[in-house]
C-alpha positions in Angstrom: 101.6 -27.6 52.6 104.7 -28.2 50.5 106.5 -26.2 53.6 105.1 -28.5 56.0 106.2 -31.6 54.0 109.6 -30.3 53.5 110.0 -29.5 57.4 108.6 -33.0 58.2 111.1 -34.5 55.7 114.0 -32.5 57.1 113.3 -33.5 60.8 112.8 -37.2 59.6 109.1 -37.1 60.4 106.3 -38.4 58.4 103.9 -36.1 57.4 100.3 -36.9 58.3 98.3 -34.4 56.7 97.2 -30.4 56.9 94.2 -28.6 57.2 93.5 -25.2 55.8 93.6 -22.0 57.7 89.7 -21.4 57.5 87.7 -19.5 60.0 85.0 -21.9 60.1 87.2 -24.5 61.6 88.0 -22.4 64.5 84.3 -21.2 64.9 83.1 -24.7 64.9 85.7 -25.7 67.7 84.7 -22.6 69.6 81.0 -23.6 69.3 81.8 -27.0 70.7 80.9 -28.8 67.1 83.6 -30.4 65.5 83.7 -29.9 61.7 83.4 -33.5 61.0 80.1 -33.8 62.9 78.7 -30.4 61.6 79.2 -31.4 58.0 80.5 -35.0 57.5 80.7 -34.8 53.7 82.8 -31.4 53.6 86.0 -31.1 52.1 87.4 -30.4 55.7 85.9 -33.4 57.2 87.4 -35.5 54.3 90.9 -33.9 55.3 90.3 -34.8 58.9 89.4 -38.5 58.2 92.3 -38.6 55.9 94.7 -37.4 58.6 93.1 -39.8 61.0 93.7 -42.8 58.6 97.3 -41.7 58.2 97.8 -41.6 62.0 96.0 -45.1 62.4 98.3 -46.6 59.7 101.4 -45.2 61.0 100.6 -46.5 64.5 99.7 -49.8 63.4 103.2 -50.3 61.5 105.1 -49.2 64.5 106.8 -52.0 66.3 105.4 -53.2 69.6 108.7 -52.3 71.3 108.1 -48.6 70.4 104.8 -48.9 72.3 102.4 -48.1 69.5 99.7 -49.9 71.3 99.4 -50.7 74.9 99.8 -54.4 76.1 96.5 -55.1 78.0 96.4 -58.4 80.2 93.0 -59.7 81.5 93.4 -61.7 84.4 
């Protein structure tokens, strides 16, 4: 993970998180059952949730001019 953080920093990109290289993540996906749905309390599920929070926080802090969220008009 340290290498990923360094790579993000060197490319001026925010590091949002990382997942371990675990066979069960791949087999869960292959079986069509996301790891978070299969075992919501697992360490991997917590990592996915942390990454999702980081993505949401990053998007919410972006300027509207960047297009973080679409402008919706209801007529």
